PDB file of N, H, CA, C and O in Angstrom:
ATOM      1  N   MET A   1     116.434  89.957  98.482  1.00  0.00           N
ATOM      2  CA  MET A   1     116.278  91.358  98.816  1.00  0.00           C
ATOM      3  C   MET A   1     115.998  92.191  97.559  1.00  0.00           C
ATOM      4  O   MET A   1     115.181  93.110  97.586  1.00  0.00           O
ATOM      5  N   LYS A   2     116.679  91.862  96.468  1.00  0.00           N
ATOM      6  H   LYS A   2     117.344  91.115  96.446  1.00  0.00           H
ATOM      7  CA  LYS A   2     116.455  92.598  95.226  1.00  0.00           C
ATOM      8  C   LYS A   2     114.998  92.493  94.787  1.00  0.00           C
ATOM      9  O   LYS A   2     114.408  93.465  94.316  1.00  0.00           O
ATOM     10  N   GLU A   3     114.432  91.306  94.947  1.00  0.00           N
ATOM     11  H   GLU A   3     114.912  90.516  95.330  1.00  0.00           H
ATOM     12  CA  GLU A   3     113.041  91.079  94.556  1.00  0.00           C
ATOM     13  C   GLU A   3     112.094  91.942  95.395  1.00  0.00           C
ATOM     14  O   GLU A   3     111.142  92.519  94.868  1.00  0.00           O
ATOM     15  N   ILE A   4     112.353  92.026  96.675  1.00  0.00           N
ATOM     16  H   ILE A   4     113.126  91.558  97.104  1.00  0.00           H
ATOM     17  CA  ILE A   4     111.505  92.839  97.561  1.00  0.00           C
ATOM     18  C   ILE A   4     111.614  94.312  97.189  1.00  0.00           C
ATOM     19  O   ILE A   4     110.607  95.018  97.122  1.00  0.00           O
ATOM     20  N   LYS A   5     112.839  94.775  96.948  1.00  0.00           N
ATOM     21  H   LYS A   5     113.656  94.202  97.003  1.00  0.00           H
ATOM     22  CA  LYS A   5     113.036  96.180  96.565  1.00  0.00           C
ATOM     23  C   LYS A   5     112.351  96.491  95.238  1.00  0.00           C
ATOM     24  O   LYS A   5     111.823  97.587  95.054  1.00  0.00           O
ATOM     25  N   ALA A   6     112.359  95.539  94.322  1.00  0.00           N
ATOM     26  H   ALA A   6     112.788  94.648  94.472  1.00  0.00           H
ATOM     27  CA  ALA A   6     111.734  95.757  93.012  1.00  0.00           C
ATOM     28  C   ALA A   6     110.219  95.847  93.118  1.00  0.00           C
ATOM     29  O   ALA A   6     109.583  96.525  92.312  1.00  0.00           O
ATOM     30  N   GLU A   7     109.637  95.176  94.098  1.00  0.00           N
ATOM     31  H   GLU A   7     110.155  94.625  94.753  1.00  0.00           H
ATOM     32  CA  GLU A   7     108.182  95.146  94.269  1.00  0.00           C
ATOM     33  C   GLU A   7     107.633  96.331  95.040  1.00  0.00           C
ATOM     34  O   GLU A   7     106.433  96.600  94.981  1.00  0.00           O
ATOM     35  N   ARG A   8     108.482  97.039  95.758  1.00  0.00           N
ATOM     36  H   ARG A   8     109.456  96.820  95.806  1.00  0.00           H
ATOM     37  CA  ARG A   8     108.016  98.088  96.671  1.00  0.00           C
ATOM     38  C   ARG A   8     108.594  99.446  96.299  1.00  0.00           C
ATOM     39  O   ARG A   8     109.600  99.530  95.595  1.00  0.00           O
ATOM     40  N   PRO A   9     107.952 100.509  96.774  1.00  0.00           N
ATOM     41  CA  PRO A   9     108.498 101.853  96.514  1.00  0.00           C
ATOM     42  C   PRO A   9     109.900 101.995  97.108  1.00  0.00           C
ATOM     43  O   PRO A   9     110.238 101.331  98.088  1.00  0.00           O
ATOM     44  N   ASN A  10     110.695 102.850  96.516  1.00  0.00           N
ATOM     45  H   ASN A  10     110.420 103.389  95.719  1.00  0.00           H
ATOM     46  CA  ASN A  10     112.075 103.057  96.951  1.00  0.00           C
ATOM     47  C   ASN A  10     112.114 104.096  98.073  1.00  0.00           C
ATOM     48  O   ASN A  10     112.690 105.174  97.927  1.00  0.00           O
ATOM     49  N   CYS A  11     111.485 103.740  99.195  1.00  0.00           N
ATOM     50  H   CYS A  11     111.017 102.864  99.314  1.00  0.00           H
ATOM     51  CA  CYS A  11     111.483 104.631 100.360  1.00  0.00           C
ATOM     52  C   CYS A  11     111.319 103.800 101.618  1.00  0.00           C
ATOM     53  O   CYS A  11     110.919 102.637 101.563  1.00  0.00           O
ATOM     54  N   CYS A  12     111.634 104.412 102.755  1.00  0.00           N
ATOM     55  H   CYS A  12     111.959 105.356 102.799  1.00  0.00           H
ATOM     56  CA  CYS A  12     111.472 103.766 104.044  1.00  0.00           C
ATOM     57  C   CYS A  12     109.982 103.524 104.276  1.00  0.00           C
ATOM     58  O   CYS A  12     109.167 104.436 104.135  1.00  0.00           O
ATOM     59  N   GLU A  13     109.639 102.300 104.630  1.00  0.00           N
ATOM     60  H   GLU A  13     110.301 101.559 104.744  1.00  0.00           H
ATOM     61  CA  GLU A  13     108.240 101.952 104.832  1.00  0.00           C
ATOM     62  C   GLU A  13     107.705 102.453 106.174  1.00  0.00           C
ATOM     63  O   GLU A  13     106.516 102.303 106.456  1.00  0.00           O
ATOM     64  N   ARG A  14     108.551 103.033 106.988  1.00  0.00           N
ATOM     65  H   ARG A  14     109.517 103.155 106.759  1.00  0.00           H
ATOM     66  CA  ARG A  14     108.098 103.588 108.265  1.00  0.00           C
ATOM     67  C   ARG A  14     107.972 105.108 108.194  1.00  0.00           C
ATOM     68  O   ARG A  14     106.935 105.654 108.572  1.00  0.00           O
ATOM     69  N   CYS A  15     109.005 105.799 107.717  1.00  0.00           N
ATOM     70  H   CYS A  15     109.847 105.355 107.409  1.00  0.00           H
ATOM     71  CA  CYS A  15     108.983 107.267 107.720  1.00  0.00           C
ATOM     72  C   CYS A  15     108.840 107.882 106.338  1.00  0.00           C
ATOM     73  O   CYS A  15     108.577 109.079 106.221  1.00  0.00           O
ATOM     74  N   GLY A  16     109.010 107.077 105.282  1.00  0.00           N
ATOM     75  H   GLY A  16     109.223 106.105 105.378  1.00  0.00           H
ATOM     76  CA  GLY A  16     108.866 107.576 103.919  1.00  0.00           C
ATOM     77  C   GLY A  16     110.110 108.223 103.340  1.00  0.00           C
ATOM     78  O   GLY A  16     110.071 108.742 102.224  1.00  0.00           O
ATOM     79  N   ARG A  17     111.200 108.202 104.069  1.00  0.00           N
ATOM     80  H   ARG A  17     111.231 107.781 104.976  1.00  0.00           H
ATOM     81  CA  ARG A  17     112.448 108.826 103.612  1.00  0.00           C
ATOM     82  C   ARG A  17     112.927 108.191 102.308  1.00  0.00           C
ATOM     83  O   ARG A  17     112.866 106.972 102.145  1.00  0.00           O
ATOM     84  N   THR A  18     113.399 109.014 101.393  1.00  0.00           N
ATOM     85  H   THR A  18     113.449 110.004 101.526  1.00  0.00           H
ATOM     86  CA  THR A  18     113.934 108.547 100.111  1.00  0.00           C
ATOM     87  C   THR A  18     115.397 108.960  99.997  1.00  0.00           C
ATOM     88  O   THR A  18     115.896 109.747 100.801  1.00  0.00           O
ATOM     89  N   GLY A  19     116.070 108.425  98.996  1.00  0.00           N
ATOM     90  H   GLY A  19     115.664 107.786  98.343  1.00  0.00           H
ATOM     91  CA  GLY A  19     117.454 108.809  98.729  1.00  0.00           C
ATOM     92  C   GLY A  19     118.434 108.303  99.768  1.00  0.00           C
ATOM     93  O   GLY A  19     119.490 108.903  99.966  1.00  0.00           O
ATOM     94  N   THR A  20     118.105 107.224 100.425  1.00  0.00           N
ATOM     95  H   THR A  20     117.247 106.736 100.265  1.00  0.00           H
ATOM     96  CA  THR A  20     118.988 106.668 101.440  1.00  0.00           C
ATOM     97  C   THR A  20     119.053 105.151 101.285  1.00  0.00           C
ATOM     98  O   THR A  20     118.209 104.547 100.622  1.00  0.00           O
ATOM     99  N   ARG A  21     120.036 104.561 101.889  1.00  0.00           N
ATOM    100  H   ARG A  21     120.721 105.051 102.427  1.00  0.00           H
ATOM    101  CA  ARG A  21     120.159 103.111 101.872  1.00  0.00           C
ATOM    102  C   ARG A  21     119.003 102.503 102.661  1.00  0.00           C
ATOM    103  O   ARG A  21     118.651 102.988 103.737  1.00  0.00           O
ATOM    104  N   LEU A  22     118.427 101.455 102.128  1.00  0.00           N
ATOM    105  H   LEU A  22     118.713 101.061 101.254  1.00  0.00           H
ATOM    106  CA  LEU A  22     117.328 100.775 102.796  1.00  0.00           C
ATOM    107  C   LEU A  22     117.784  99.402 103.272  1.00  0.00           C
ATOM    108  O   LEU A  22     118.542  98.708 102.595  1.00  0.00           O
ATOM    109  N   PHE A  23     117.306  99.033 104.443  1.00  0.00           N
ATOM    110  H   PHE A  23     116.690  99.597 104.993  1.00  0.00           H
ATOM    111  CA  PHE A  23     117.649  97.757 105.050  1.00  0.00           C
ATOM    112  C   PHE A  23     116.417  96.869 105.084  1.00  0.00           C
ATOM    113  O   PHE A  23     115.318  97.335 105.384  1.00  0.00           O
ATOM    114  N   GLY A  24     116.598  95.602 104.780  1.00  0.00           N
ATOM    115  H   GLY A  24     117.492  95.223 104.537  1.00  0.00           H
ATOM    116  CA  GLY A  24     115.514  94.637 104.932  1.00  0.00           C
ATOM    117  C   GLY A  24     115.400  94.270 106.405  1.00  0.00           C
ATOM    118  O   GLY A  24     116.321  93.690 106.980  1.00  0.00           O
ATOM    119  N   ASP A  25     114.280  94.608 107.006  1.00  0.00           N
ATOM    120  H   ASP A  25     113.532  95.080 106.539  1.00  0.00           H
ATOM    121  CA  ASP A  25     114.077  94.391 108.433  1.00  0.00           C
ATOM    122  C   ASP A  25     112.967  93.377 108.651  1.00  0.00           C
ATOM    123  O   ASP A  25     111.908  93.472 108.031  1.00  0.00           O
ATOM    124  N   HIS A  26     113.199  92.415 109.519  1.00  0.00           N
ATOM    125  H   HIS A  26     114.060  92.338 110.022  1.00  0.00           H
ATOM    126  CA  HIS A  26     112.158  91.458 109.871  1.00  0.00           C
ATOM    127  C   HIS A  26     111.152  92.146 110.786  1.00  0.00           C
ATOM    128  O   HIS A  26     111.516  92.617 111.863  1.00  0.00           O
ATOM    129  N   ILE A  27     109.906  92.206 110.372  1.00  0.00           N
ATOM    130  H   ILE A  27     109.610  91.824 109.497  1.00  0.00           H
ATOM    131  CA  ILE A  27     108.860  92.848 111.164  1.00  0.00           C
ATOM    132  C   ILE A  27     108.758  92.145 112.512  1.00  0.00           C
ATOM    133  O   ILE A  27     108.824  92.782 113.564  1.00  0.00           O
ATOM    134  N   ARG A  28     108.599  90.849 112.470  1.00  0.00           N
ATOM    135  H   ARG A  28     108.546  90.332 111.615  1.00  0.00           H
ATOM    136  CA  ARG A  28     108.688  90.053 113.686  1.00  0.00           C
ATOM    137  C   ARG A  28     110.075  89.445 113.662  1.00  0.00           C
ATOM    138  O   ARG A  28     110.382  88.612 112.810  1.00  0.00           O
ATOM    139  N   GLU A  29     110.912  89.864 114.599  1.00  0.00           N
ATOM    140  H   GLU A  29     110.662  90.541 115.291  1.00  0.00           H
ATOM    141  CA  GLU A  29     112.308  89.460 114.574  1.00  0.00           C
ATOM    142  C   GLU A  29     112.468  87.951 114.674  1.00  0.00           C
ATOM    143  O   GLU A  29     111.638  87.262 115.268  1.00  0.00           O
ATOM    144  N   LEU A  30     113.546  87.447 114.084  1.00  0.00           N
ATOM    145  H   LEU A  30     114.220  88.007 113.601  1.00  0.00           H
ATOM    146  CA  LEU A  30     113.806  86.012 114.073  1.00  0.00           C
ATOM    147  C   LEU A  30     113.892  85.470 115.496  1.00  0.00           C
ATOM    148  O   LEU A  30     113.421  84.366 115.769  1.00  0.00           O
ATOM    149  N   LYS A  31     114.489  86.239 116.401  1.00  0.00           N
ATOM    150  H   LYS A  31     114.872  87.136 116.179  1.00  0.00           H
ATOM    151  CA  LYS A  31     114.613  85.815 117.801  1.00  0.00           C
ATOM    152  C   LYS A  31     113.250  85.675 118.473  1.00  0.00           C
ATOM    153  O   LYS A  31     113.112  84.992 119.488  1.00  0.00           O
ATOM    154  N   ASP A  32     112.251  86.328 117.895  1.00  0.00           N
ATOM    155  H   ASP A  32     112.363  86.883 117.071  1.00  0.00           H
ATOM    156  CA  ASP A  32     110.901  86.287 118.450  1.00  0.00           C
ATOM    157  C   ASP A  32     109.983  85.362 117.652  1.00  0.00           C
ATOM    158  O   ASP A  32     108.764  85.389 117.821  1.00  0.00           O
ATOM    159  N   GLY A  33     110.581  84.541 116.779  1.00  0.00           N
ATOM    160  H   GLY A  33     111.572  84.519 116.642  1.00  0.00           H
ATOM    161  CA  GLY A  33     109.806  83.565 116.027  1.00  0.00           C
ATOM    162  C   GLY A  33     109.379  84.001 114.641  1.00  0.00           C
ATOM    163  O   GLY A  33     108.552  83.336 114.016  1.00  0.00           O
ATOM    164  N   GLY A  34     109.922  85.103 114.146  1.00  0.00           N
ATOM    165  H   GLY A  34     110.593  85.643 114.654  1.00  0.00           H
ATOM    166  CA  GLY A  34     109.581  85.579 112.807  1.00  0.00           C
ATOM    167  C   GLY A  34     110.096  84.650 111.722  1.00  0.00           C
ATOM    168  O   GLY A  34     111.122  83.989 111.886  1.00  0.00           O
ATOM    169  N   ALA A  35     109.372  84.609 110.614  1.00  0.00           N
ATOM    170  H   ALA A  35     108.539  85.146 110.481  1.00  0.00           H
ATOM    171  CA  ALA A  35     109.752  83.755 109.489  1.00  0.00           C
ATOM    172  C   ALA A  35     110.875  84.414 108.694  1.00  0.00           C
ATOM    173  O   ALA A  35     110.715  85.544 108.235  1.00  0.00           O
ATOM    174  N   PRO A  36     112.010  83.732 108.521  1.00  0.00           N
ATOM    175  CA  PRO A  36     113.156  84.351 107.856  1.00  0.00           C
ATOM    176  C   PRO A  36     112.979  84.581 106.357  1.00  0.00           C
ATOM    177  O   PRO A  36     113.551  85.526 105.813  1.00  0.00           O
ATOM    178  N   LEU A  37     112.209  83.749 105.688  1.00  0.00           N
ATOM    179  H   LEU A  37     111.745  82.982 106.131  1.00  0.00           H
ATOM    180  CA  LEU A  37     112.109  83.836 104.237  1.00  0.00           C
ATOM    181  C   LEU A  37     110.740  84.304 103.745  1.00  0.00           C
ATOM    182  O   LEU A  37     110.468  84.254 102.545  1.00  0.00           O
ATOM    183  N   ASP A  38     109.893  84.749 104.634  1.00  0.00           N
ATOM    184  H   ASP A  38     110.113  84.789 105.609  1.00  0.00           H
ATOM    185  CA  ASP A  38     108.553  85.207 104.276  1.00  0.00           C
ATOM    186  C   ASP A  38     108.605  86.701 103.942  1.00  0.00           C
ATOM    187  O   ASP A  38     108.893  87.524 104.811  1.00  0.00           O
ATOM    188  N   LYS A  39     108.326  87.048 102.682  1.00  0.00           N
ATOM    189  H   LYS A  39     108.092  86.380 101.976  1.00  0.00           H
ATOM    190  CA  LYS A  39     108.379  88.456 102.267  1.00  0.00           C
ATOM    191  C   LYS A  39     107.402  89.324 103.050  1.00  0.00           C
ATOM    192  O   LYS A  39     107.606  90.531 103.183  1.00  0.00           O
ATOM    193  N   ARG A  40     106.346  88.713 103.566  1.00  0.00           N
ATOM    194  H   ARG A  40     106.180  87.732 103.458  1.00  0.00           H
ATOM    195  CA  ARG A  40     105.375  89.475 104.366  1.00  0.00           C
ATOM    196  C   ARG A  40     105.954  89.862 105.721  1.00  0.00           C
ATOM    197  O   ARG A  40     105.393  90.706 106.420  1.00  0.00           O
ATOM    198  N   ASN A  41     107.077  89.247 106.094  1.00  0.00           N
ATOM    199  H   ASN A  41     107.532  88.561 105.526  1.00  0.00           H
ATOM    200  CA  ASN A  41     107.733  89.563 107.362  1.00  0.00           C
ATOM    201  C   ASN A  41     108.910  90.515 107.161  1.00  0.00           C
ATOM    202  O   ASN A  41     109.700  90.719 108.082  1.00  0.00           O
ATOM    203  N   ILE A  42     109.034  91.089 105.990  1.00  0.00           N
ATOM    204  H   ILE A  42     108.392  90.922 105.241  1.00  0.00           H
ATOM    205  CA  ILE A  42     110.132  92.009 105.688  1.00  0.00           C
ATOM    206  C   ILE A  42     109.573  93.397 105.386  1.00  0.00           C
ATOM    207  O   ILE A  42     108.604  93.547 104.642  1.00  0.00           O
ATOM    208  N   GLN A  43     110.204  94.403 105.979  1.00  0.00           N
ATOM    209  H   GLN A  43     110.992  94.281 106.583  1.00  0.00           H
ATOM    210  CA  GLN A  43     109.890  95.782 105.634  1.00  0.00           C
ATOM    211  C   GLN A  43     111.207  96.480 105.300  1.00  0.00           C
ATOM    212  O   GLN A  43     112.253  96.136 105.850  1.00  0.00           O
ATOM    213  N   LEU A  44     111.154  97.447 104.411  1.00  0.00           N
ATOM    214  H   LEU A  44     110.304  97.726 103.964  1.00  0.00           H
ATOM    215  CA  LEU A  44     112.340  98.202 104.034  1.00  0.00           C
ATOM    216  C   LEU A  44     112.393  99.458 104.887  1.00  0.00           C
ATOM    217  O   LEU A  44     111.479 100.283 104.866  1.00  0.00           O
ATOM    218  N   LEU A  45     113.487  99.590 105.644  1.00  0.00           N
ATOM    219  H   LEU A  45     114.229  98.920 105.661  1.00  0.00           H
ATOM    220  CA  LEU A  45     113.639 100.724 106.551  1.00  0.00           C
ATOM    221  C   LEU A  45     114.950 101.454 106.293  1.00  0.00           C
ATOM    222  O   LEU A  45     115.955 100.843 105.931  1.00  0.00           O
ATOM    223  N   CYS A  46     114.925 102.778 106.486  1.00  0.00           N
ATOM    224  H   CYS A  46     114.108 103.274 106.780  1.00  0.00           H
ATOM    225  CA  CYS A  46     116.162 103.561 106.440  1.00  0.00           C
ATOM    226  C   CYS A  46     116.983 103.203 107.686  1.00  0.00           C
ATOM    227  O   CYS A  46     116.469 102.562 108.603  1.00  0.00           O
ATOM    228  N   GLY A  47     118.218 103.603 107.721  1.00  0.00           N
ATOM    229  H   GLY A  47     118.636 104.123 106.977  1.00  0.00           H
ATOM    230  CA  GLY A  47     119.088 103.270 108.845  1.00  0.00           C
ATOM    231  C   GLY A  47     118.555 103.759 110.182  1.00  0.00           C
ATOM    232  O   GLY A  47     118.635 103.041 111.180  1.00  0.00           O
ATOM    233  N   SER A  48     118.013 104.973 110.216  1.00  0.00           N
ATOM    234  H   SER A  48     117.948 105.556 109.405  1.00  0.00           H
ATOM    235  CA  SER A  48     117.497 105.535 111.469  1.00  0.00           C
ATOM    236  C   SER A  48     116.320 104.725 111.991  1.00  0.00           C
ATOM    237  O   SER A  48     116.278 104.382 113.173  1.00  0.00           O
ATOM    238  N   CYS A  49     115.371 104.421 111.127  1.00  0.00           N
ATOM    239  H   CYS A  49     115.405 104.700 110.167  1.00  0.00           H
ATOM    240  CA  CYS A  49     114.196 103.650 111.547  1.00  0.00           C
ATOM    241  C   CYS A  49     114.577 102.227 111.926  1.00  0.00           C
ATOM    242  O   CYS A  49     114.025 101.666 112.872  1.00  0.00           O
ATOM    243  N   HIS A  50     115.520 101.640 111.192  1.00  0.00           N
ATOM    244  H   HIS A  50     115.969 102.096 110.423  1.00  0.00           H
ATOM    245  CA  HIS A  50     115.951 100.285 111.500  1.00  0.00           C
ATOM    246  C   HIS A  50     116.603 100.223 112.875  1.00  0.00           C
ATOM    247  O   HIS A  50     116.325  99.313 113.657  1.00  0.00           O
ATOM    248  N   THR A  51     117.467 101.186 113.170  1.00  0.00           N
ATOM    249  H   THR A  51     117.693 101.924 112.534  1.00  0.00           H
ATOM    250  CA  THR A  51     118.136 101.218 114.463  1.00  0.00           C
ATOM    251  C   THR A  51     117.132 101.409 115.589  1.00  0.00           C
ATOM    252  O   THR A  51     117.206 100.726 116.611  1.00  0.00           O
ATOM    253  N   ALA A  52     116.191 102.336 115.410  1.00  0.00           N
ATOM    254  H   ALA A  52     116.131 102.891 114.580  1.00  0.00           H
ATOM    255  CA  ALA A  52     115.184 102.600 116.438  1.00  0.00           C
ATOM    256  C   ALA A  52     114.292 101.391 116.665  1.00  0.00           C
ATOM    257  O   ALA A  52     114.011 101.033 117.809  1.00  0.00           O
ATOM    258  N   LYS A  53     113.849 100.764 115.596  1.00  0.00           N
ATOM    259  H   LYS A  53     114.077 101.055 114.667  1.00  0.00           H
ATOM    260  CA  LYS A  53     112.963  99.602 115.709  1.00  0.00           C
ATOM    261  C   LYS A  53     113.681  98.444 116.398  1.00  0.00           C
ATOM    262  O   LYS A  53     113.106  97.780 117.260  1.00  0.00           O
ATOM    263  N   THR A  54     114.929  98.204 116.022  1.00  0.00           N
ATOM    264  H   THR A  54     115.396  98.744 115.321  1.00  0.00           H
ATOM    265  CA  THR A  54     115.703  97.125 116.628  1.00  0.00           C
ATOM    266  C   THR A  54     115.897  97.383 118.121  1.00  0.00           C
ATOM    267  O   THR A  54     115.771  96.458 118.924  1.00  0.00           O
ATOM    268  N   ALA A  55     116.200  98.616 118.503  1.00  0.00           N
ATOM    269  H   ALA A  55     116.302  99.367 117.851  1.00  0.00           H
ATOM    270  CA  ALA A  55     116.377  98.958 119.921  1.00  0.00           C
ATOM    271  C   ALA A  55     115.078  98.759 120.701  1.00  0.00           C
ATOM    272  O   ALA A  55     115.099  98.267 121.829  1.00  0.00           O
ATOM    273  N   GLN A  56     113.954  99.139 120.105  1.00  0.00           N
ATOM    274  H   GLN A  56     113.937  99.538 119.188  1.00  0.00           H
ATOM    275  CA  GLN A  56     112.652  98.960 120.771  1.00  0.00           C
ATOM    276  C   GLN A  56     112.356  97.480 120.990  1.00  0.00           C
ATOM    277  O   GLN A  56     111.927  97.083 122.074  1.00  0.00           O
ATOM    278  N   GLU A  57     112.581  96.674 119.971  1.00  0.00           N
ATOM    279  H   GLU A  57     112.929  96.997 119.091  1.00  0.00           H
ATOM    280  CA  GLU A  57     112.308  95.242 120.082  1.00  0.00           C
ATOM    281  C   GLU A  57     113.235  94.587 121.101  1.00  0.00           C
ATOM    282  O   GLU A  57     112.812  93.713 121.857  1.00  0.00           O
ATOM    283  N   ARG A  58     114.484  95.003 121.121  1.00  0.00           N
ATOM    284  H   ARG A  58     114.828  95.713 120.507  1.00  0.00           H
ATOM    285  CA  ARG A  58     115.438  94.453 122.088  1.00  0.00           C
ATOM    286  C   ARG A  58     115.019  94.816 123.512  1.00  0.00           C
ATOM    287  O   ARG A  58     115.086  93.983 124.416  1.00  0.00           O
ATOM    288  N   ALA A  59     114.590  96.058 123.707  1.00  0.00           N
ATOM    289  H   ALA A  59     114.535  96.735 122.973  1.00  0.00           H
ATOM    290  CA  ALA A  59     114.149  96.497 125.034  1.00  0.00           C
ATOM    291  C   ALA A  59     112.933  95.691 125.495  1.00  0.00           C
ATOM    292  O   ALA A  59     112.850  95.304 126.661  1.00  0.00           O
ATOM    293  N   LYS A  60     111.992  95.439 124.582  1.00  0.00           N
ATOM    294  H   LYS A  60     112.060  95.754 123.635  1.00  0.00           H
ATOM    295  CA  LYS A  60     110.814  94.631 124.931  1.00  0.00           C
ATOM    296  C   LYS A  60     111.233  93.225 125.340  1.00  0.00           C
ATOM    297  O   LYS A  60     110.725  92.674 126.317  1.00  0.00           O
ATOM    298  N   ARG A  61     112.159  92.653 124.588  1.00  0.00           N
ATOM    299  H   ARG A  61     112.571  93.100 123.794  1.00  0.00           H
ATOM    300  CA  ARG A  61     112.605  91.293 124.845  1.00  0.00           C
ATOM    301  C   ARG A  61     113.335  91.198 126.189  1.00  0.00           C
ATOM    302  O   ARG A  61     113.236  90.192 126.891  1.00  0.00           O
ATOM    303  N   ASN A  62     114.066  92.257 126.532  1.00  0.00           N
ATOM    304  H   ASN A  62     114.146  93.075 125.962  1.00  0.00           H
ATOM    305  CA  ASN A  62     114.864  92.243 127.761  1.00  0.00           C
ATOM    306  C   ASN A  62     114.125  92.771 128.987  1.00  0.00           C
ATOM    307  O   ASN A  62     114.653  92.734 130.099  1.00  0.00           O
ATOM    308  N   ALA A  63     112.909  93.260 128.784  1.00  0.00           N
ATOM    309  H   ALA A  63     112.480  93.290 127.881  1.00  0.00           H
ATOM    310  CA  ALA A  63     112.139  93.801 129.907  1.00  0.00           C
ATOM    311  C   ALA A  63     111.827  92.676 130.890  1.00  0.00           C
ATOM    312  O   ALA A  63     111.479  91.558 130.509  1.00  0.00           O
ATOM    313  N   VAL A  64     111.961  93.007 132.133  1.00  0.00           N
ATOM    314  H   VAL A  64     112.243  93.914 132.443  1.00  0.00           H
ATOM    315  CA  VAL A  64     111.678  92.035 133.192  1.00  0.00           C
ATOM    316  C   VAL A  64     110.380  92.461 133.873  1.00  0.00           C
ATOM    317  O   VAL A  64     110.244  93.595 134.332  1.00  0.00           O
ATOM    318  N   GLU A  65     109.442  91.538 133.928  1.00  0.00           N
ATOM    319  H   GLU A  65     109.552  90.617 133.555  1.00  0.00           H
ATOM    320  CA  GLU A  65     108.176  91.829 134.600  1.00  0.00           C
ATOM    321  C   GLU A  65     108.261  91.360 136.035  1.00  0.00           C
ATOM    322  O   GLU A  65     108.753  90.266 136.310  1.00  0.00           O
ATOM    323  N   TYR A  66     107.783  92.184 136.947  1.00  0.00           N
ATOM    324  H   TYR A  66     107.384  93.073 136.723  1.00  0.00           H
ATOM    325  CA  TYR A  66     107.778  91.829 138.370  1.00  0.00           C
ATOM    326  C   TYR A  66     106.374  91.594 138.845  1.00  0.00           C
ATOM    327  O   TYR A  66     106.163  91.284 140.018  1.00  0.00           O
TER     328      TYR A  66
END
């Protein structure tokens, strides 16, 4: 994670927010087949964006098609 933070700007990669804690988020979630150690599958998100993105992905995964 330190390596990823050192390579990228110190802001949320979704909303651009600065001065906040950043979370390493899997772009394609592990439950959906995302690569756990691929830096290209990681984005740095603030807490708000991380929570929203995770909720959206969970809703997609749990959606039932009729």
